C-alpha positions in Angstrom: 9.3 -22.3 -4.1 11.9 -20.9 -1.7 14.6 -23.3 -0.3 14.2 -21.6 3.1 10.7 -21.6 4.6 9.5 -18.4 6.1 8.4 -18.9 9.7 5.7 -16.2 9.3 4.0 -18.5 6.8 3.1 -20.8 9.7 1.6 -18.2 12.0 -2.1 -19.0 11.2 -1.7 -22.7 11.6 0.2 -22.4 14.9 -2.2 -19.9 16.3 -5.1 -22.2 15.5 -3.3 -25.2 17.1 -2.4 -23.4 20.3 -5.6 -21.3 20.5 -3.7 -18.0 20.4 -4.2 -14.9 18.4 -2.3 -14.6 15.1 -0.7 -11.3 16.4 0.8 -13.1 19.4 2.4 -15.8 17.3 3.5 -13.4 14.6 5.2 -11.1 17.2 6.9 -14.1 18.9 8.1 -15.5 15.6 9.5 -12.1 14.6 11.3 -11.7 17.9 12.8 -15.2 17.7 13.9 -14.5 14.1 15.7 -11.4 15.3 17.7 -13.4 17.7 15.7 -12.8 20.9 15.9 -15.5 23.5 12.9 -17.2 25.2 13.6 -15.7 28.7 14.0 -12.2 27.2 10.8 -12.4 25.3 8.9 -13.8 28.2 10.2 -11.2 30.7 10.7 -8.0 28.6 8.3 -8.2 25.6 5.0 -9.0 27.3 3.1 -6.4 25.3 4.2 -8.0 22.0 3.3 -11.6 23.0 0.2 -10.9 25.2 2.1 -11.9 28.3 2.8 -15.4 27.1 5.1 -17.5 29.5 8.2 -19.4 28.5 6.4 -22.6 28.0 4.1 -21.1 25.3 7.0 -19.2 23.6 9.1 -22.4 23.6 6.2 -24.3 22.1 5.9 -21.7 19.3 9.6 -21.9 18.6 9.6 -25.7 18.5 6.5 -25.8 16.3 8.0 -23.3 13.9 11.0 -25.6 13.6 8.9 -28.7 13.0 6.8 -27.0 10.3 10.0 -25.7 8.8 11.3 -29.3 8.5 8.0 -30.3 7.0 8.2 -27.6 4.4 11.8 -28.5 3.5 10.8 -32.1 3.0 7.8 -31.0 0.9 10.2 -29.0 -1.3 12.6 -31.9 -1.6 9.7 -34.2 -2.7 8.5 -31.7 -5.3 12.0 -31.4 -6.7 12.3 -35.2 -6.9 9.0 -35.5 -8.7 9.8 -32.7 -11.1 13.2 -34.1 -12.0 11.6 -37.4 -12.9 8.7 -35.7 -14.7 6.1 -37.3 -12.4 4.6 -34.1 -10.9 1.0 -33.9 -12.2 -1.3 -31.0 -11.1 -3.3 -33.5 -9.0 -0.2 -34.9 -7.3 1.2 -31.4 -6.7 -2.1 -30.5 -5.0 -1.9 -33.6 -2.7 1.7 -32.8 -1.8 0.8 -29.2 -1.0 -2.2 -30.3 1.2 -0.3 -32.9 3.2 -0.3 -31.3 6.7 1.9 -33.8 8.5 5.2 -35.6 7.8 3.4 -39.0 7.8 0.7 -37.8 5.4 3.4 -36.3 3.1 5.4 -39.5 3.0 2.2 -41.5 2.3 1.5 -39.3 -0.7 5.1 -39.7 -1.9 5.2 -43.5 -1.3 4.0 -44.7 -4.7 6.6 -42.4 -6.4 9.5 -42.9 -4.1 12.5 -44.4 -5.9 12.5 -48.0 -4.7 15.1 -50.6 -4.2 14.6 -53.8 -6.2 11.5 -55.5 -4.9 9.4 -58.4 -5.9 7.0 -56.0 -7.5 9.7 -54.1 -9.5 11.1 -57.5 -10.7 7.6 -58.5 -11.9 7.3 -55.2 -13.7 10.6 -55.7 -15.4 9.2 -59.0 -16.7 6.3 -57.1 -18.2 3.6 -58.4 -15.8 2.1 -55.1 -14.9 -0.6 -55.4 -17.7 -1.7 -58.7 -16.1 -1.9 -57.0 -12.7 -4.1 -54.3 -14.3 -6.3 -57.0 -15.8 -6.8 -58.7 -12.5 -7.5 -55.3 -10.8 -10.0 -54.2 -13.5 -11.9 -57.6 -13.6 -12.2 -58.3 -9.9 -16.0 -58.0 -10.1 -16.2 -60.0 -13.4 -17.1 -63.5 -12.6 -16.6 -64.8 -16.1 -13.0 -63.7 -16.6 -10.8 -66.3 -18.3 -7.8 -65.5 -16.2 -5.9 -68.7 -17.2 -5.9 -67.7 -20.9 -4.9 -64.2 -20.0 -2.0 -65.3 -17.8 -0.7 -67.7 -20.4 0.0 -64.7 -22.7 2.7 -63.6 -20.3 4.7 -66.9 -20.3 8.3 -66.3 -21.5 10.7 -69.1 -22.0 14.2 -68.0 -21.3 17.4 -69.0 -19.5 17.7 -65.5 -18.2 15.9 -65.4 -14.8 15.5 -61.7 -15.1 13.0 -62.1 -17.9 11.8 -65.7 -17.7 8.1 -66.4 -16.8 8.0 -70.2 -17.2 4.3 -70.7 -16.2 0.9 -69.1 -15.8 1.3 -69.6 -12.0 4.5 -67.6 -11.9 2.9 -64.9 -14.1 0.0 -64.6 -11.6 2.4 -64.6 -8.7 4.2 -61.7 -10.2 1.0 -59.8 -10.9 0.0 -60.4 -7.3 3.3 -58.9 -6.1 2.6 -55.8 -8.1 -1.0 -55.5 -6.7 0.3 -56.1 -3.2 2.8 -53.2 -3.4 0.1 -51.0 -5.0 -2.2 -51.6 -2.1 0.6 -51.1 0.5 1.5 -47.7 -1.1 -2.1 -46.5 -1.0 -2.2 -43.4 1.4 -5.8 -43.8 2.5 -5.3 -47.5 3.2 -2.3 -46.8 5.4 -4.2 -44.0 7.2 -7.1 -46.4 8.0 -4.8 -49.1 9.2 -2.9 -46.6 11.4 -6.2 -45.7 13.1 -6.8 -49.5 13.7 -3.4 -49.9 15.3 -3.8 -46.7 17.4 -7.2 -47.8 18.7 -6.7 -51.6 19.1 -3.0 -52.3 18.7 -1.2 -54.5 21.2 2.4 -54.4 22.3 4.0 -57.6 23.4 7.4 -58.7 24.6 8.8 -62.2 25.1 12.1 -63.4 26.3 14.4 -65.1 23.8 14.5 -68.7 24.7 18.3 -68.8 24.8 18.3 -66.0 27.3 15.6 -67.2 29.7 18.0 -68.4 32.4 20.6 -65.8 31.7 21.2 -64.0 35.1 21.7 -60.7 33.2 18.2 -61.0 31.7 16.4 -61.3 35.1 16.1 -57.5 35.5 13.7 -57.8 32.6 11.7 -60.7 34.1 8.5 -58.7 34.2 8.6 -58.6 30.4 9.4 -62.2 29.6 5.8 -62.7 28.6 4.1 -59.3 28.5 1.2 -57.9 26.6 -0.9 -54.7 26.9 -2.8 -52.2 24.9 -0.5 -49.9 22.8 -2.5 -46.8 23.6 -2.3 -47.5 27.4 1.4 -48.5 27.7 3.2 -45.9 29.9 6.5 -44.5 28.6 8.6 -46.2 31.2 7.4 -49.6 30.3 7.8 -49.1 26.6 11.3 -47.9 27.1 12.0 -50.8 29.5 10.9 -53.3 26.8 13.0 -51.5 24.1 16.0 -51.6 26.4 15.5 -55.3 27.0 15.3 -55.8 23.2 18.4 -53.7 22.6 20.4 -55.7 25.1 19.4 -58.9 23.3 17.1 -60.4 26.0 13.6 -59.6 24.7 11.7 -59.7 21.4 9.1 -56.9 21.1 6.2 -56.6 18.6 3.5 -54.1 17.9 0.5 -55.5 16.0 -3.2 -55.2 15.3 -5.7 -57.9 14.8 -4.8 -59.5 11.5 -8.4 -60.4 10.5 -9.6 -56.8 11.2 -6.7 -55.4 9.2 -7.3 -57.6 6.2 -11.0 -56.9 6.3 -10.2 -53.2 6.0 -8.2 -54.0 2.8 -10.9 -56.2 1.5 -13.6 -53.5 2.0 -11.4 -51.1 0.0 -10.0 -53.2 -2.7 -11.5 -56.7 -2.7 -13.4 -58.2 -5.6 -16.9 -59.8 -5.4 -16.6 -63.0 -7.5 -14.6 -65.0 -9.8 -11.0 -66.0 -10.2 -9.7 -62.4 -10.5 -11.3 -61.7 -7.2 -9.6 -64.7 -5.7 -6.3 -63.5 -7.0 -6.9 -60.1 -5.5 -7.8 -61.7 -2.2 -4.4 -63.4 -2.2 -2.7 -60.2 -3.1 -4.3 -58.1 -0.4 -3.6 -60.7 2.3 0.0 -60.8 1.1 0.1 -56.9 1.1 -0.8 -56.9 4.8 1.3 -59.8 6.0 4.4 -59.1 4.0 4.4 -55.3 3.6 1.9 -53.3 5.6 2.2 -55.0 8.9 5.9 -54.7 9.1 6.0 -51.2 7.6 3.4 -49.9 10.0 5.1 -51.7 13.0 8.3 -50.0 12.1 6.4 -46.7 11.9 4.7 -47.2 15.3 8.0 -48.3 16.9 9.4 -44.9 15.9 6.4 -42.9 16.8 5.8 -44.5 20.2 9.5 -44.2 20.9 9.4 -40.5 20.1 6.4 -40.1 22.4 8.0 -42.1 25.2 11.2 -40.1 24.7 9.3 -36.8 25.0 7.6 -38.0 28.2 10.9 -39.2 29.7 12.6 -35.9 28.7 9.7 -33.9 30.3 10.2 -35.8 33.6 13.9 -35.2 33.5 13.5 -31.5 32.8 10.9 -31.1 35.6 13.2 -32.8 38.1 16.2 -30.8 36.9 14.3 -27.6 37.4 13.4 -28.4 41.0 17.0 -29.4 41.7 18.5 -26.2 40.1 16.0 -24.0 41.9 16.6 -25.7 45.3 16.8 -23.3 48.2 20.3 -21.7 48.6 21.8 -21.3 52.0 23.5 -18.2 50.8 27.0 -16.9 51.5 28.2 -18.6 54.6 31.6 -19.7 55.8 31.4 -23.4 55.3 33.3 -26.6 56.1 32.4 -29.3 53.5 33.1 -33.0 54.0 33.2 -35.7 51.3 32.8 -38.7 53.6 34.6 -42.1 53.1 35.7 -45.1 55.1 39.1 -46.4 54.2 40.5 -43.2 52.7 39.0 -40.9 55.3 36.8 -37.9 54.9 38.2 -35.2 52.6 37.4 -31.9 54.3 37.7 -28.4 52.9 37.1 -24.9 54.4 35.4 -22.3 52.2 34.9 -18.6 52.8 31.5 -17.0 52.3 32.2 -16.6 48.6 33.1 -20.2 48.2 36.8 -19.7 47.9 38.9 -22.6 49.1 40.9 -21.7 52.3 42.2 -25.1 53.5 41.8 -28.8 52.9 42.7 -31.9 55.0 41.7 -35.5 55.5 39.8 -36.3 58.7 39.3 -39.9 59.8 35.8 -39.5 61.2 34.6 -42.9 60.2 37.4 -45.4 61.0 38.2 -46.2 64.7 36.6 -44.6 67.6 39.9 -43.1 68.7 40.6 -41.6 65.3 37.0 -40.3 65.2 37.6 -38.5 68.5 40.9 -37.1 67.4 39.5 -35.9 64.1 36.5 -34.4 65.9 38.9 -32.3 68.0 40.7 -31.1 64.8 37.3 -30.3 63.2 36.4 -28.2 66.3 39.6 -26.2 66.0 39.0 -25.6 62.3 35.5 -24.3 63.1 36.9 -21.9 65.7 39.8 -20.7 63.5 37.8 -20.1 60.4 34.7 -18.9 62.2 32.7 -21.5 60.3 28.9 -21.0 60.1 27.7 -24.3 58.6 28.9 -27.9 58.0 28.0 -29.6 54.7 28.3 -33.4 54.4 27.9 -35.3 51.2 25.3 -38.0 51.2 27.5 -40.7 49.7 29.5 -43.5 51.3 29.8 -43.2 55.1 27.6 -40.1 55.1 25.6 -41.0 58.2 28.6 -42.3 60.0 30.5 -39.0 59.3 27.4 -37.0 60.4 27.3 -38.9 63.7 31.0 -38.2 64.3 30.6 -34.5 63.5 27.6 -34.2 65.9 29.7 -35.9 68.6 32.5 -33.4 68.1 31.0 -30.9 70.5 30.5 -28.1 68.0 28.4 -25.0 68.9 24.7 -25.7 68.6 24.3 -22.7 66.4 26.2 -24.4 63.6 23.8 -26.4 61.4 25.0 -29.7 60.0 23.5 -30.3 56.6 23.6 -33.5 54.5 24.0 -32.4 50.8 23.0 -34.4 47.7 26.4 -34.9 46.1 25.1 -36.6 42.9 27.4 -35.5 40.0 30.1 -34.2 42.3 32.6 -36.7 41.1 31.7 -35.9 37.5 32.6 -32.2 38.3 35.8 -33.1 40.2 37.2 -34.8 37.1 36.0 -32.2 34.6 38.0 -29.6 32.7 36.1 -27.0 34.6 37.4 -28.3 38.0 40.9 -28.6 36.7 40.8 -25.0 35.6 39.6 -23.9 39.0 41.9 -26.2 41.1 44.8 -27.3 38.9 47.0 -28.2 41.9 44.3 -30.1 43.8 43.2 -33.7 43.4 39.7 -34.9 42.6 38.7 -35.5 46.2 39.4 -31.9 47.2 37.4 -30.6 44.1 34.5 -32.9 45.0 34.4 -31.6 48.6 34.5 -28.0 47.4 31.5 -28.8 45.0 29.5 -30.2 47.9 30.1 -27.0 50.0 29.3 -24.7 47.1 26.1 -26.5 46.1 24.8 -25.9 49.7 25.5 -22.2 49.3 24.0 -21.9 45.9 22.9 -25.1 44.1 22.2 -23.4 40.8 25.6 -21.7 40.5 27.4 -25.0 41.2 25.2 -27.4 39.3 25.5 -25.5 36.0 29.2 -26.7 35.9 28.0 -30.3 35.5 26.4 -31.9 32.4 22.7 -32.0 33.4 22.6 -35.7 32.4 25.1 -36.5 35.1 23.0 -35.0 37.9 21.0 -38.2 38.3 17.3 -37.1 38.1 16.4 -38.7 34.8 14.3 -41.5 33.6 15.8 -43.7 30.8 18.1 -40.8 30.0 20.6 -43.1 28.1 17.8 -44.5 25.9 16.1 -41.4 24.7 16.9 -39.2 21.8 20.0 -37.4 22.9 19.4 -34.3 20.9 15.9 -33.9 22.3 17.2 -34.5 25.8 20.1 -32.0 25.4 17.8 -29.3 23.9 15.2 -29.7 26.7 17.8 -29.7 29.5 19.6 -26.7 28.0 16.2 -24.8 27.9 15.6 -25.8 31.5 19.0 -24.6 32.7 18.7 -21.3 30.7 15.2 -20.7 32.2 16.4 -21.3 35.7 19.6 -19.2 35.5 17.7 -16.2 33.9 14.8 -16.6 36.3 17.0 -16.2 39.3 19.5 -13.7 37.8 23.2 -13.6 37.9 25.6 -11.5 40.0 28.1 -10.5 37.3 31.0 -9.8 39.7 31.0 -13.3 41.3 29.6 -15.6 38.6 31.6 -18.4 37.0 32.1 -18.6 33.3 29.7 -21.6 33.2 26.9 -19.6 34.9 27.4 -16.6 32.8 27.3 -18.6 29.6 23.7 -19.5 30.3 22.5 -15.9 30.6 20.2 -14.7 27.8 22.3 -13.5 24.9 25.6 -14.7 26.2 27.8 -17.7 25.2 31.0 -19.2 26.5 33.2 -16.8 24.5 31.5 -13.7 25.8 31.4 -15.2 29.3 35.1 -15.7 29.2 35.6 -12.1 28.0 33.6 -10.9 31.0 35.9 -12.8 33.3 39.0 -11.4 31.6 37.7 -7.9 31.8 36.8 -8.4 35.4 40.3 -9.7 36.1 41.9 -6.7 34.4 39.7 -3.9 35.5 38.2 -5.1 38.8 34.5 -5.5 39.6 31.9 -4.0 37.2 30.5 -0.8 38.6 27.5 -0.5 36.3 25.6 -2.4 33.7 26.7 0.2 31.2 30.3 -0.8 31.7 29.4 -4.3 30.2 29.5 -2.6 26.8 33.3 -2.3 27.2 33.6 -6.1 27.2 34.8 -7.4 23.8 31.9 -8.7 21.6 29.3 -7.4 24.1 27.5 -5.3 21.5 24.1 -3.6 21.6 22.1 -6.7 20.8 23.9 -8.7 23.4 23.3 -5.9 25.9 19.6 -5.8 25.1 19.2 -9.6 25.6 21.5 -10.0 28.7 21.5 -6.8 30.8 18.2 -7.3 32.6 19.4 -10.7 33.9 22.8 -9.5 35.1 23.0 -8.0 38.6 25.6 -5.6 40.0 25.4 -5.5 43.8 26.5 -2.1 45.2 26.2 -0.3 41.9 25.8 3.4 41.9 22.5 3.1 40.1 20.3 1.0 42.4 18.4 -0.3 39.3 21.6 -2.1 38.3 21.0 -4.7 41.0 17.4 -5.3 40.0 15.6 -7.0 37.1 14.5 -3.7 35.7 15.9 -3.5 32.2 18.2 -0.6 31.3 15.8 0.3 28.5 13.3 1.3 31.1 15.6 3.2 33.5 14.4 6.6 32.0 10.8 5.5 32.7 11.5 4.7 36.4 13.5 7.9 36.7 10.5 9.9 35.4 8.3 8.1 38.0 10.6 9.3 40.7 10.8 12.8 39.3 7.0 13.0 39.1 6.9 12.2 42.8 9.7 14.6 43.6 11.9 11.9 45.1 15.1 10.0 44.3 15.4 6.5 42.9 16.6 5.3 46.3 13.6 6.8 48.0 11.3 5.3 45.5 12.7 1.8 46.1 12.7 2.2 49.9 9.2 3.7 50.3 6.1 1.6 49.6 4.0 4.7 50.3 5.7 6.5 47.4 5.2 3.6 45.1 1.5 3.4 46.0 1.2 7.0 44.6 2.3 5.9 41.1 -0.6 5.8 38.6 0.5 3.2 36.1 -1.9 4.2 33.4 -0.1 7.6 33.2 3.0 5.8 31.9 1.4 3.5 29.3 2.9 4.0 25.8 2.6 2.0 22.6 5.8 0.2 23.6 5.2 -0.1 27.4 1.9 -1.5 28.7 0.5 -2.4 32.1 2.2 -5.9 32.2 5.7 -4.3 32.0 4.7 -1.5 34.3 3.5 -3.9 37.0 6.7 -6.0 36.7 8.7 -2.8 37.2 6.7 -1.9 40.3 7.0 -5.4 41.7 10.8 -5.2 41.2 11.1 -1.9 42.8 9.5 -3.4 45.9 12.2 -6.1 46.2 15.0 -5.3 43.8 17.0 -8.3 42.8 14.9 -10.6 45.0 15.9 -14.3 44.7 12.7 -16.2 43.7 13.9 -19.4 45.3 12.4 -20.6 48.5 14.0 -19.9 51.9 16.5 -22.6 53.0 15.5 -24.9 55.8 17.8 -27.3 57.5 16.8 -31.0 57.2 17.8 -33.8 59.5 17.5 -37.6 58.9 16.2 -39.7 61.8 18.9 -40.5 64.3 20.0 -44.1 64.5 18.8 -45.0 61.1 21.9 -45.3 59.0 21.7 -48.5 56.9 18.9 -50.6 55.4 19.2 -53.2 58.2 18.1 -50.5 60.6 14.8 -50.2 58.9 11.7 -51.9 60.3 8.3 -52.3 58.7 6.0 -49.5 59.8 8.7 -47.0 60.7 7.8 -43.4 60.0 10.7 -41.4 58.7 11.6 -38.0 57.3 13.1 -38.1 53.8 14.0 -36.1 50.8 12.7 -36.8 47.3 15.7 -37.5 45.0 13.9 -38.4 41.8 10.4 -38.4 40.4 9.4 -40.7 37.6 6.2 -41.7 35.9 5.8 -44.6 38.3 6.5 -43.0 41.6 9.2 -41.1 43.5 12.5 -42.1 45.1 13.1 -40.9 48.6 16.4 -40.8 50.6 15.8 -41.7 54.2 19.4 -41.6 55.1 20.4 -45.3 54.6 22.6 -44.9 51.5 19.9 -46.4 49.3 16.8 -44.7 48.1 13.4 -46.3 48.6 10.5 -46.1 46.1 7.2 -44.6 46.9 5.1 -46.1 44.1 2.6 -43.9 42.4 -0.2 -45.8 44.2 1.4 -44.9 47.5 1.9 -41.2 47.0 -1.4 -40.0 48.5 -4.7 -41.2 49.9 -6.3 -40.1 46.7 -5.7 -41.3 43.1 -2.6 -39.8 41.6 -2.3 -39.6 37.8 1.0 -37.8 37.7 3.5 -38.0 40.5 4.6 -34.4 39.9 1.2 -33.3 41.1 2.2 -34.5 44.6 6.0 -34.4 44.9 9.0 -32.6 43.5 12.7 -33.3 43.6 14.3 -31.9 46.8 10.9 -31.9 48.6 11.0 -32.9 52.3 8.4 -35.7 53.0 7.4 -38.1 55.7 7.2 -41.7 54.7 6.3 -45.1 56.1 8.5 -48.2 55.5 6.2 -50.8 54.0 8.6 -53.4 52.7 12.3 -54.2 53.0 14.2 -56.8 51.0 17.9 -56.8 52.1 18.8 -59.5 49.7 17.7 -57.5 46.7 18.6 -54.1 48.2 15.0 -52.8 47.9 13.0 -50.6 50.1 9.3 -49.8 49.6 7.8 -46.6 51.2 4.4 -45.0 51.4 3.2 -41.5 51.9 -0.4 -42.6 52.6 -1.8 -41.8 56.0 -2.6 -45.5 56.7 -0.5 -47.6 54.4 -0.6 -51.4 54.3 2.7 -52.9 55.3 4.3 -56.2 54.5 7.4 -58.2 55.5 7.6 -59.7 52.0 10.6 -59.1 49.8 10.4 -57.5 46.4 9.5 -54.0 47.4 11.2 -50.7 46.5 14.6 -49.6 45.7 18.1 -50.7 44.9 20.4 -50.7 42.0 20.9 -47.0 41.2 20.1 -46.3 37.6 18.5 -43.6 35.4 15.1 -44.6 36.7 14.7 -47.1 33.9 14.8 -50.7 32.9 18.0 -52.5 32.4 21.5 -52.3 33.7 21.8 -50.2 36.9 23.9 -47.1 36.2 26.6 -45.9 38.6 26.0 -42.9 40.7 29.4 -41.4 41.0 31.4 -43.7 43.2 28.8 -44.3 45.9 26.7 -47.2 46.8 23.6 -45.0 47.4 21.0 -46.6 45.2 17.5 -46.3 43.8 15.3 -49.1 42.7 16.3 -51.7 40.1 15.2 -51.2 36.5 11.5 -50.9 37.0 11.3 -50.2 40.8 10.5 -53.8 41.6 8.1 -56.3 40.1 5.3 -55.4 42.5 4.5 -52.0 41.1 4.2 -53.1 37.4 1.9 -55.9 38.6 -0.1 -53.3 40.5 -0.4 -51.2 37.4 -1.4 -54.2 35.3 -4.1 -55.2 37.8 -5.6 -51.8 37.9 -4.4 -51.0 41.5 -3.2 -47.5 40.6 
């Protein structure tokens, strides 16, 4: 048995699970094994995969890894059994047929080296024959168990061997039987089904913590109970967080009588004292061993499922944020607003290069605001500014009002920019490298301006976990989270494409086939030799070999290159094919790109080869129509409602424009311009039933909402997107307490008081879910 599983061994199983053809999975597995990236396979190897998208390819990759881990564990178990001379042909067959990690561990359980248990101590005392006697005679009503047990009495001062009475001999035998029952694979499988179908999850507050102010954020879960199969991921993670912080006690359990009846039907005796002893043993097996073992197992499995759901939500939100509409290259003044310390203001040229920085006091006294407004107006005139970007943090609305009052030309849009994560960037090594002689406030303002121009290019400089669109991001499996977010960033970067002559090292490092080292080499080459003139020139970069070129070239753009295909998504390996198309039409490449009439004359079937099929040919034709087209939506200026700048300005029934800042399983958070996000609960997202908030809203989406509840004392705002929402003046609605959209301690969002809802978005929505009002 090989120590390294062959991924191709899993092709048939994965194809069956995903309802794909074996050839699709085999080709994908082969490409992945050869070092091809998911974006490259999805974009440039459609013939090999049957045009599978990135999601399907990623699923195959991840499933290959999972099955590889299963196979490695199988090999380790076989080795352990062989070394201890326990591997019988029957056991080897069971190990080979175990198709999940759980099933494999169940098969191994009776043979797993155990720590010293009550059963092993009983075996050391020689009581296993008595256990066998009880087991074999559970249907024999005339068994003389007392006489049999007496045979095992051992008088000794050594507690390790002493069996002073028949009662202790029987107790030891029962311990052996209980462990035998608990290790039975079929028994565990049946009990798992019981828990999956009827299990209950409960949480209670620890009595010593009931009045603790810090525990009140978990008040909804002080006495909570619901079906395990129905509990949503955010509630499960909230309860786990409360338990981790020492406020709650959580249990997962099945009906004890039903569980013991399952054991009784499998192992119980029919009559006599041996049957009575077995009844005691199987009851003990469930209460002492199985219930706790399976609870631990379900704690792990439900946590894994909840983590996966939370990570999915985070990745979906991150994708929307990264692919937000770019304003494009515009001369920009960016303002990081503040009260006491003033508004750090920077001037950027169209490429995002810092030209000037200053502090303007737009939000202090009226006289200072007027004076700063005059300075701002002169800056706009001098630098021929085309747009003003204002961070949405502290004093954002006040700064916006002052800028609008400065008398700037009406043609200059004033845009409020989501600055979440800007302070993380400003203190990072990346920012220090870019601006070693500037303080964090200047770096933060630059980031605000640049993310207006191109959100993707700027946000890749920040750890995705710091961007603030997650749900329980600090509680979930961090490796799972990192892998998923990295996949998302890579997908977005390669989906948009990267201009190699202006891209940062961070942006380049996410390009298919590249890494931080090669990205640094590209920048060094660019610094020494000037802008790249062609994709072919990339091969001159150290460590940019043929394999790297294959994987990366199609995603790198070179504007103004001599070959117009170098600024498109057409891969260099297909340049000869496109040139043949042009030659067949008797025109140049430039003419083919410019003329839709010429492209219509191309008969794609004439160019089909074993390596190039219609999917690739259609992609090429689409790319020729709009070479290097940015797939992101066109930028639209958004403006908050005038005069609504703080929560106290809100009134029940107000209809306001807003921007979705985060989407969770229980609803969406919306910024309406009052430094505090409100919650649109899932039940308020639409006039129809909504099962998944992502079906209705996305991060960055512009929406219209109605204020339904305001609670100033708890910093909560409840909003609705229904056409005729019910409104209430009661407290306890929506948002406050910025956090990672999860239960527990609110998490800081940079240095700003902008907030989203406390731990669970308010008691009212969990109650609504429990009462079936979704």
